[in-house]
VOZASE-997215 format. One record per residue (C-alpha): residue in one letter; x, y, z. Coordinates in steps of 0.05 Angstrom, whole numbers, plus 32768, in hexadecimal, padded with zeros to 4 digits. Each point is the difference from the previous one (the first is absolute). Layout:
<atoms>
aXYZ;...
</atoms>
This chain:
<atoms>
m7F4C7DB48208;a7FCA80358008;a7FFD80387FCC;i801C80438013;r7FD2803A7FEE;t802680397FE2;t7FF980347FC8;c801780007FB8;p803D802D7FF3;y7FEC80197FBC;c7FCB80357FEE;g7FD6802C802D;v7FC47FD27FFE;g801D7FDF803F;c7FE87FB97FF6;g80027FCF803A;v802D7FC37FF6;a80017FBD8022;a80477FE48000;t800D7FB88013;v80497FED8009;t800F7FBD7FDF;g804C7FFD8007;e803E80298005;r7FF180407FD8;e7FC47FDB7FE3;v7FB9801A8008;t7FBA7FF67FE4;i7FDB80417FF2;k7FB580088000;g7FD2803B8007;d7FE6800F8046;a7FB57FF47FFB;a7FF480288040;h8023803F7FE8;p7FCD80357FE9;a802D801D7FCA;n80017FC17FD5;g7FD47FCA8020;g80327FCA7FED;r800F80177FB9;l8047800E7FE8;c801C801A7FBE;s80377FDD7FDA;k803780248027;g7FE37FEE8043;t7FF17FB97FEB;n80497FF57FEE;l80208020803C;g801A7FBC8014;e803180027FC5;t80218040801A;v80117FEF8049;r80407FD87FF7;l8044801E800F;t8015800A7FB8;g802780417FFB;r7FF380138049;l802B80308026;l800D7FD98040;h803880268023;p801480498009;m803280157FCB;i8031803A8002;g801480087FB8;d800C7FBA7FE8;r80157FE88045;r7FD37FDA8030;a7FFA80248042;g7FDE7FF48043;w7FC280278014;d802480298035;e803680177FD0;a7FCE80117FC9;l7FCF8024802E;d803780268023;l801980187FBD;v7FBB80167FE8;a7FF280268040;r804580208000;r7FFE80177FB8;f7FBA801C8006;a801280248042;e8040801C7FE2;t7FDC80197FC2;i7FC98021802A;a80348020802E;e8028801C7FC6;h7FC980127FCE;g7FBF80038028;p7FC37FD28002;e7FEB80127FB9;s803E7FDE7FE5;v7FE47FB9800C;a7FC37FDC7FE5;f7FD87FC08004;y7FDC7FE27FC4;g7FCF7FC88011;s7FCC7FD47FE0;g7FB87FEB8000;q801C7FBB800F;l801280178046;l7FD07FEF8038;t7FDF80378026;e802D7FF3803C;d803E80057FD3;y7FE780417FE3;y7FF1801C8045;a80477FF28017;f802080217FC3;n7FD3803D8005;k800A8009804A;l804C7FFE7FF9;m800280317FC6;k7FCB80328013;g80027FF8804B;y80497FF98011;i802B80127FC4;g7FD2803C7FF8;a7FF580037FB5;a7FC77FE67FD6;n802A7FE17FC9;i7FDC7FBD8001;d7FD87FEC7FC3;t7FEB7FC07FDF;n7FF37FDF7FBE;s7FB7800A8011;r800E80477FE8;l80037FE07FBB;c7FBB7FE18003;m7FCD8025802B;a801B80428019;s7FD080277FD3;a7FC57FDC801F;v801A80128045;a800680497FEC;a7FBA80007FE1;h7FE17FE2803F;i80218034802C;r7FEA80397FD3;a7FB87FE77FFB;f7FF37FE08044;g8035801F802D;e80217FBC800C;d801C7FC67FD8;a7FC37FD4800D;v7FE57FD17FCB;p7FB480068003;a7FF07FBC7FE1;s80027FB6800E;y7FFD7FC17FD6;d7FB87FF78018;d7FEE803D7FD7;l80127FD97FC1;d7FCC7FCC8013;e7FCB80368007;a8010802D7FC5;d7FD580077FC1;l803880217FD9;i804B7FF58007;v802F802F7FDC;l80497FEA7FF9;v803080387FF0;g80487FF07FED;s7FFB7FBB801D;n800C7FBD7FDF;t7FDC7FE0803B;a7FFA7FBA7FE2;w804C7FFC7FFF;c8017802E8038;h7FC97FF48035;p7FE17FBD7FEB;i7FD97FF38040;v7FDF80447FFB;w7FF17FEE7FB8;q7FDE7FC08017;r7FD2802A802D;i7FF0802D7FC5;e7FEF7FC37FD6;a7FD57FE58037;a7FDA80428007;r7FF480027FB5;a7FE47FB98002;a7FD6800A803F;r7FE280457FF7;g801080147FB8;t803380348016;k801880287FC5;l804A80087FF3;v8023803A7FDF;v804B7FFD7FF4;i802680417FF2;d80467FEF7FE5;p802880107FC2;r800E7FB67FF7;r7FCD7FCB7FF0;t80177FD38038;e7FE27FBE8014;t7FDA80278034;a7FE2802C7FC9;e7FEF7FC67FD2;g7FC07FED8024;a7FEA80448018;d7FBC801C7FF0;l8025803F7FE8;h8049800D7FF3;l801980477FF8;p80477FFD7FE1;l800F80478012;r803E80277FEC;p80367FF78035;g800080388033;s7FBA801A7FF1;d7FDD7FE3803D;v7FF580458020;a7FDB80187FC3;l7FD57FC18000;f7FEA80068049;t7FFC804C8001;g7FD27FF87FC4;l7FD77FCD8026;l7FF8802F803A;a7FEA80397FD2;h7FCE7FD17FDF;l7FE47FEA8044;h7FF780498013;a7FE080117FBD;i7FCB7FCA8006;d7FF3800E8049;a801B7FBC8016;l8025801A803E;d7FEE7FF18048;q7FF280468016;t7FEF7FEC8047;f80427FDA800A;l8026803A7FE1;s7FDE8033802D;d800A7FD88040;h80437FDE7FF6;v802B801F7FC9;a802580427FFA;v7FFA801B7FB9;p802B803A7FE8;t7FD9803F7FEE;g7FF080017FB6;f80157FB77FF8;w7FC67FEB7FD5;d8003803C7FD3;r80477FEF7FEC;l7FEE7FBA7FE8;s7FF67FF77FB5;d7FCC7FCD7FE9;d80187FF17FBA;p80007FB57FF4;a801680077FB8;a803F80278014;t800D7FCE8038;a7FF97FC57FD0;r803180207FD0;l8033800F8036;c7FFA7FB9801D;d80007FE27FBA;v7FC27FD6800C;t7FBE80007FDA;q7FCB80308019;a7FCF7FC68000;d802B7FD88030;l800E803C802C;s7FB580118004;a7FF07FB7800F;f80308002803C;y7FE680438019;t7FB87FE87FFA;l800E7FBE8024;f802580238039;a7FC980348009;a7FCA7FCA8003;t80237FD18031;p800580178048;r80237FC18016;t8042800D7FDC;v80467FEC8016;t803A801F7FD9;l80407FD98009;f804180217FEA;s80477FE88000;m8044800B7FDF;g7FE4801D7FC0;v7FE6803A802A;n803680058035;q803F7FF87FD5;s7FF780437FDE;v801C80468006;q7FB78014800B;g7FEE7FC38029;t7FE68025803D;d7FD2802B7FD5;k7FE77FC17FDC;a7FEE7FE08042;n7FDE803F801A;a7FD980077FBF;i7FE47FBA800E;i7FF280108049;n7FDD80417FEC;c7FCC7FD87FD9;h7FF27FD4803C;l7FFB80398031;a7FD480297FD3;t7FCF7FC67FF9;g80037FE98048;r801E7FBE7FEB;i802C7FF5803C;g7FF67FDF8043;k7FC67FD87FE4;p7FF97FB77FEB;g801C7FF57FBB;a801480487FF6;a8047801A8009;p804080157FDD;f80327FC8800D;s804C80027FF8;l801E7FBC7FF3;t80467FFD801E;g80367FDA7FDD;q80287FE3803B;p7FED7FD4803B;n800E80338036;a7FFF80437FDD;m7FC68011802D;g80257FEB8040;g803B802B7FEC;r7FD1803B7FF6;e7FE37FF68045;v804280048025;g801E803A7FD8;g802B7FD97FCF;l7FFA80387FCD;a802D803D8003;n7FC680318000;t7FDC7FE3803D;l80177FFE8048;a7FDE7FC4801F;a7FBA7FE3800C;h7FE1802A7FC8;m801C8040801F;d802380357FD7;f8038802E8016;s7FD68037801F;a801C801C8040;p7FCC7FDF802D;n800C7FBD7FE0;v804B80058006;d7FF88012804A;r7FCF7FC7800B;v802D7FCB7FE0;a803E801C8024;r7FDD7FF78043;f7FE87FBB7FEE;w80457FE97FE9;g802480258036;s802F80217FCF;d801580487FF5;r801A7FF27FBA;v7FC07FF27FDB;a800180187FB7;d7FD6803E7FF6;r7FFA80017FB4;p7FF77FCE7FC7;g803C7FDC7FE5;l80167FED7FBA;k7FD17FD57FD7;a801C7FC57FD8;v801580237FC0;d801C803C8025;m80227FD38031;f80297FDE7FCB;r800E80427FDE;a801C80178043;v802B7FC28003;a801A80117FBA;e800F80488014;g80257FEA803F;r7FCE801F8030;i7FEE7FBB801B;k803F7FDC8013;a7FE47FC18021;i7FC27FD97FEB;w7FE07FC1801B;i7FD57FD97FCE;a7FD27FCB801B;g7FDB7FCA7FD9;t7FFE80227FBD;n802880067FBF;p800380497FEB;a80387FF37FCE;v7FC97FDE7FD7;s7FBD801E8017;m800F804A8004;p7FF4802C7FC3;d803F80137FD9;a80217FC68024;g8043800D7FDD;r800580418028;v7FED7FDC8040;r80387FCD7FF4;a803280387FF4;a7FE980218041;l80087FC08029;a80447FF37FE1;k801B8043801A;c7FDC7FFF8044;p80337FFB8039;f7FD77FCE8028;v7FC97FD17FE7;v7FDF7FCD802D;v7FCF7FCD7FE3;s7FD67FD1802A;d7FE07FCC7FD4;v7FF17FB67FFA;i80257FF77FBE;a804C80037FFD;d800980187FB9;t7FD080347FE4;d800D803B7FD3;t7FFE802B803F;t80297FD58030;r803A80067FCF;f800880488017;a7FFD7FEF804B;h803A800A802F;i7FDB7FD68033;r7FCB7FCB7FF3;l7FD47FEA803A;p7FD87FBF7FFB;a7FB7800D800D;a7FC77FCF800F;a7FD77FEB7FC3;w7FB57FF97FFB;s7FFD7FB9801B;e80288016803E;k7FE08043800E;n7FD6800F803E;g7FD4803E8003;t7FC580227FDE;v7FED801D7FBD;t7FC5802C7FEB;n7FDE7FF57FBD;s7FDC802E7FD0;e7FBF80008029;r802280138041;r80007FB8801A;i80397FED802F;s80167FB87FFA;r80367FD78022;q803F7FEB7FDC;r80157FC08023;p80417FD97FF6;f7FFF7FB67FEF;f804B7FF67FF5;p803880118031;l803080387FEE;p80367FE17FD3;g804A800D800B;e800880438023;a7FC380227FE1;r7FDA802F802F;p7FBF80287FFE;d800680477FE5;w7FE4801F8041;w80367FDB8028;i8037801A7FD2;v7FE780488006;a7FFA7FFA804C;e80477FE68006;v801B80397FD7;a7FD880328029;r801B7FE48041;r804780077FE5;m7FF180487FEE;g7FED800D8049;h7FB57FFA7FFD;g7FF87FBC8021;a7FC880128031;a7FD280157FC8;f800D7FC17FD7;a7FFE7FCC8038;w7FCC7FD47FDE;e80077FB58009;t7FC67FEC7FD2;p7FDA801C7FC5;a7FC38000802D;a80218036802B;i800A802B7FC2;f7FB87FF67FEA;r7FE780168044;e802A803F7FFD;h7FE8800F7FB9;a7FB77FF68015;a800A802C803D;l801D80387FD5;t7FC47FFF7FD2;a7FD4800B803D;f802C80318025;e7FDB80428008;n7FD77FEE7FC2;g7FBC8013801B;g7FDE7FEC7FBE;q802C802F7FD7;r80197FC67FD5;k7FDC7FC37FE7;l803E7FD6800C;d7FF67FED8049;l80177FBB8016;s7FF3800C804A;d7FD97FBE8005;w80407FDA7FF2;a8032802B8027;d80007FD0803B;l80027FBD7FDB;s80267FCB8026;d80347FD97FD9;a7FD17FC47FFE;d7FC6802B7FE6;y802F801E7FCC;d80157FBB7FE9;a7FB77FEC7FF9;l7FE880417FE1;e7FCA7FF57FCC;p7FFC802D7FC2;v7FE080428015;r7FEE803F7FD9;w800F80418023;g7FCD80387FFA;g7FC67FD08003;a7FD97FE27FC7;r7FF880407FD8;l802480428008;f7FDB80437FFA;a7FBB7FE08007;d7FEE8039802E;g801880357FCE;r803580198030;f804780097FE5;p8041800B8026;t800780497FEC;a7FFB803F802A;d7FB7800A7FEF;g7FEE7FB77FF7;r7FF380087FB6;a80207FE07FC4;r801D802C7FCA;l7FF080067FB7;l804180127FDB;e8005802C7FC2;i80247FD47FCE;v801780157FBB;q801B7FD17FCB;s804A800D7FF3;p8016800A7FB8;l80117FBD7FDF;d80407FFB7FD8;r7FFB7FDE7FBD;h80367FCD7FF6;n800C7FD47FC3;g80057FC68030;i7FEA7FF78049;l801B7FCB802E;n7FD37FE28035;t80177FD08036;g7FDF7FCE802E;r7FFB7FBA801E;y7FF97FBA7FE5;r7FCC7FD1801D;d80307FCE8020;q803C802B8013;w800D802F803A;h802C803E8001;t80487FEF7FEE;m7FF67FB48001;t802F7FF1803A;r7FC97FD2801B;t7FD17FEE7FC6;g803C7FF67FD2;l80117FC2802A;s7FBF7FDE7FEE;p7FFE7FD47FC2;r7FB580067FFA;l7FFE804B8006;s803680067FCA;q7FD77FE07FCA;h7FC880327FEF;r802F80357FE6;r80467FE27FFA;e8020803F7FE5;p7FF5804C8005;l7FD580147FC6;l7FF680417FDA;e7FB680027FF0;i7FF480297FC1;h7FC5800D7FD1;p80037FDB7FBD;e800580407FD7;d8039801A802B;a80237FBD7FFA;l7FF980037FB4;a801A80487FFE;n803D7FEC8028;g800E7FBF7FDA;l7FEF7FD5803D;r7FE07FBC8002;e7FE97FD38039;g803D7FE48024;d803280337FE6;l802D8027802E;a7FF5804A8006;r802780388021;v7FD780328028;t802280438008;t7FEC803B802C;p8025803E8016;q80157FD9803F;g801B7FC17FE1;t7FF67FC37FD4;s7FEF7FB68007;l7FEC7FC57FD6;f7FBE7FDA8000;r7FE07FC67FDB;v7FC980197FD2;a7FB77FED800B;v7FD0801D7FCC;t7FBA800E801A;d7FC6802C7FED;a7FF18008804A;q8032803A7FFE;r7FED80457FE6;r8027801A7FC5;h8044801F8012;e7FFC7FE48047;y802C7FC8801B;f7FFC7FD6803E;v803A7FDD8025;p80027FDB8043;m80248019803D;h801E7FC0801C;w80417FED7FDD;t80448010801F;d80487FF87FED;r80007FBF8027;m7FC97FE57FD3;s800C801D7FBB;s802D80297FD3;g7FC280257FEA;g7FBB8011801B;r801D8036802E;t7FC4802E8004;g801B802A803A;l8037801A7FD2;l7FCC801E7FD2;t7FCD8026802A;d800D80488013;d8000801A8047;a7FCD80377FF9;v7FD07FFE803C;d7FBC80188016;p800C80438022;v7FD17FEF8039;s800F7FB7800F;g80477FF87FE5;q7FEA7FC17FDB;p80247FF37FBE;g7FDA7FFE7FBF;f80127FBB7FE5;k7FC87FFE7FCD;l801180377FD0;t804880017FE6;a801480167FBA;a801F7FC57FDC;t80167FE57FBD;v80067FB87FE9;e802D7FDF7FCC;k800E7FBA7FE8;v803F7FDD8019;a801C7FCE7FCF;t80277FC48019;d802A7FCC7FDC;w7FE77FC68029;r7FCE7FEC8035;g7FFA7FC5802E;f7FF77FE68047;l80297FE08036;l7FE27FD08031;c80267FED8040;r7FF27FD4803B;d802D802C802B;d7FFC804B8001;i8036802A7FDD;a800D804A7FF8;l7FDF80217FC5;p80277FED7FC1;p802F80377FEB;d800580247FBD;c7FB67FF77FEE;l7FD580397FEA;w7FC67FDA801F;a80067FD0803B;t7FC37FF5802D;r7FFF7FD0803B;i7FC17FD7800D;t7FF77FD0803A;v7FE57FBD7FE9;p7FF37FBE8025;a80437FDF8010;g802A80387FE1;t800780427FDC;l7FF080157FB9;y802480397FDD;e7FE2801F7FC1;l803A801B7FD6;a800E802A7FC2;g803E80237FE7;n8033800F7FCA;g80437FE37FF1;d80127FB8800E;p7FD17FDC8031;a80367FCC800D;a8016802B803B;l7FC17FE88024;e801E7FBA8004;a802D80198039;c7FC18006802A;l7FF17FB67FFB;p800E7FD5803D;a80317FC68001;g7FE87FBD7FE4;d7FFC7FD77FC1;r7FE980267FC3;i7FD37FEC7FC7;q7FF680307FC7;a7FE0800A7FBC;e800C80357FCC;d7FDC801A7FC2;r8030802E7FDD;a7FCE80167FCB;q7FD380208035;g803880118030;t7FE27FD38035;r80287FE08038;r7FE37FD58037;i80297FE7803B;g7FEA7FD4803A;v80287FF4803F;i7FF77FBE8025;a80187FF98048;d7FF27FC5802D;g7FD47FE27FCA;r7FD1803C7FFF;l7FF7803D7FD5;a802780388022;a7FFB80357FCA;a7FEA800D7FB9;l801580397FD2;l7FDA800B7FBF;v8011803B7FD2;t7FEF80107FB8;r800B80377FCD;t7FC67FF17FD1;g7FDF7FC08018;i7FC57FF1802E;l800B7FF2804A;p7FD57FCC8023;q7FCE800F8036;r802180018045;d7FCF7FD9802A;w80147FB97FED;l804A800E800A;i7FF280228042;a7FDE7FC18018;q803D7FD77FEE;l802980238036;a7FD97FDA8035;q80057FBC7FDD;a802D7FC9801A;d80157FEC7FBA;v801280247FC0;v7FD17FF47FC4;p80297FEE7FC2;n7FE380377FD5;v800680368035;l802080317FD0;a7FC27FFE7FD4;g7FDF80278038;r7FBF7FD97FFE;a7FE57FBB8011;p80027FC97FCC;g7FC380017FD3;a7FCF80387FF5;a8010803E8028;v7FC8801E802B;d8007804A800C;r7FD380188039;g801280497FF0;a800C803A802F;i7FE87FF48047;v7FBD8021800F;c7FEB7FDD8040;l803C7FFE802E;c7FDD7FDB8038;f7FF27FC37FD5;d803780097FCC;v7FD080067FC5;g8018801E7FBE;v7FDB80297FCC;r80027FC97FCB;t7FE27FCE8030;i7FC880318011;v7FF080127FB8;a7FFF7FB67FEC;a7FD07FF0803A;i7FD2803A7FED;a7FFC7FE77FB9;e7FFC7FB5800D;q7FD28001803D;g7FD5803C7FED;l801280268040;s7FD980418001;d801180228042;v803880058033;a7FDD7FD08030;a7FFF7FCB7FCA;i804B80087FF4;g800B7FFA804B;k7FD87FBF8002;a80257FE37FC5;l80478017800F;g8001801E8046;a801780427FE3;g7FE5803D8024;t7FE57FD8803C;n803580148034;c801A80478004;g7FD680197FC6;s8035802E7FE3;c7FFB7FDF7FBC;r7FB580047FF9;p800080407FD6;a80317FDE7FD0;l7FD47FC27FFD;a7FC3802B7FEF;k802880237FC9;l80157FBD7FE2;i7FB67FEA7FFD;a7FED80427FDF;e80387FFA7FCD;t7FEE7FB87FF0;e7FB780147FF6;m801580387FD1;l802A7FD07FD6;d7FC67FCF7FFD;a7FD080377FEA;a803080177FCA;e80037FBA7FE4;
</atoms>
């Protein structure tokens, strides 16, 4: 069967994927060599998409409460309850909350129903949590949310600055382009991040700045550029509006800036000097900038430096926002955010009139709606009485998630359309609607460089699942708006969206898809990846503002609170959002099996913590448990935890319960990166693990129970107090073998069913537990090894260590041994010997670090 060309559903890089169906819900995934975003490369998550497309956990039928319903009954009820709520309480009493996982056509349908026919703007999206500050900064500086860069600029840059971005983990294919540029043209790399991430390890310069001090850093850079006469005065004069007295109010005091940012003056000066001397500079910024209560100012402080030096609209020179989700950009284009109307138009009277005439509606919303955090506050306060959540898990991902859960629990009517039946959010739903998943979706997405790509299905819709746009259209028809939602295909929606971007545009907005407004269905099906706005925006120096000029913004660093402990949050390399998809993959579950609290060695010592302990993290919002990882990559008194784990996956690791819901006053984006926190050790009487061939619910009565998908089964890491014998009730039926060491409080039980290992439970109070990998492999074996309860193969045990290279399943001990025994001196040599680092490349910074550490040990000897 021929490969289907589609697009990866993870980050905003927008990689092309070639999917070849090999059986029922079986597919081989490769990178699409013809796609310009990735040229055939895929990261670990994209490479392993084939492990996530089965029907495990899928929602396959409409559900009203716990009862299966037909589509007509469910849709009629949704339409009736929304219509009744609007009739009784007004259009502001209902809301939609969407996702960057939606396709552009899905987003368009949701936005048109809410803003065009319900008449309110209460539609927002989890994209608010990742890039709303970049949107606001673009609008303030350029007059429109238009990203002025492309991936080609990375190939042509002489300096790349990464701000608040662990690119090697979060955007690995972009990272590969950066690596290629460094190898090909000697491009310099500066990483600005409080943490010494794997991205920062190999940088030419790493500035581990104090969290929240980015505005001071870049305002200081702008002052320095002005002081040394390094501005592009011609570009400023011709293309930029500068407030009167702007330059006089800047303070060029590198020593004060270094103190505030808590970096050395030498490193700060080195960065300033390098930036000033390098016209071809691309500054990429991501969640470390956006997820802040001063995120918009941070982004504008970066953009100011590019505008002032004319480093925009030119090869290898641009500020570049890296989006977190696959279609965050597409959602922005159609108006999926509460503060935009549609097609990059705001709520000015002429725009409202224009959209009303285009949509043929006299109900078009005339003012912004509630942004994500305010939306759920309004649910809690009873102002929003009906909410429809699509393709996202706010009970996990929103800040102060405990308050979000309480709000959903009291909301009179909650609809959730999703692909997964049981999530932390669907548990609050009155109605669950089965949506199409990635492998079944048909539409378009737009990536971080404005490139529109086709999402093509390669599996039929399972059960009664339906596309999101179809579900919205059916509800709209039942609410009396059928003529405006009479689409039969996603191509029809795309044509309407494209026509709206062009309608009475006249060059006012850069978003103009008029060239695609008349695509036939066949041309839409065959659409090649295309970047709107041409190869490079703003090359002519013209900006979509009233006077055609960009704007310099006066930005002032906000006061920084001093906390005894600061909690930072972020992503892991091989996981995605709340793990409803990546958590199904055995391979993707190996790199970081549990949610870890990363803490500096001195802070660990002060809190009585050691590697592998359990720690309780407490903030004013809540508390949760994490496994301890001690690392000097953290600054003192600063902690890092991942965002991914849910109540379905773990009794701990619930980061959303910890972060506060303070937001940027301009963008409404929450500040996930700077929450006051304390840590303390959690003592347990016993620890252990449970391995099962068949899935079970999380074991009860454990302080710590984390679920990990493994080949042929599920692994649960466990710890608790009291008598662990209660865990035996979780074991499946079968013949039992067991061993006990009373002196160490160790008990090991194996369950044999049909001649195979069905489960193994190993717990201890003071003893040592075996490595998991050998026992995991026994789940797939046809016979049971006699010494299975030993937890290792007969003879000498070989421990490969923690997995470093996911693509080739290579552990740290294997790599270190090969470096020492074979004299491997660079990453390429490791790749040749072991394969590690030769596929997605995400592990290459870790490989380089292992080489450096080995060389240091050899030198010390």
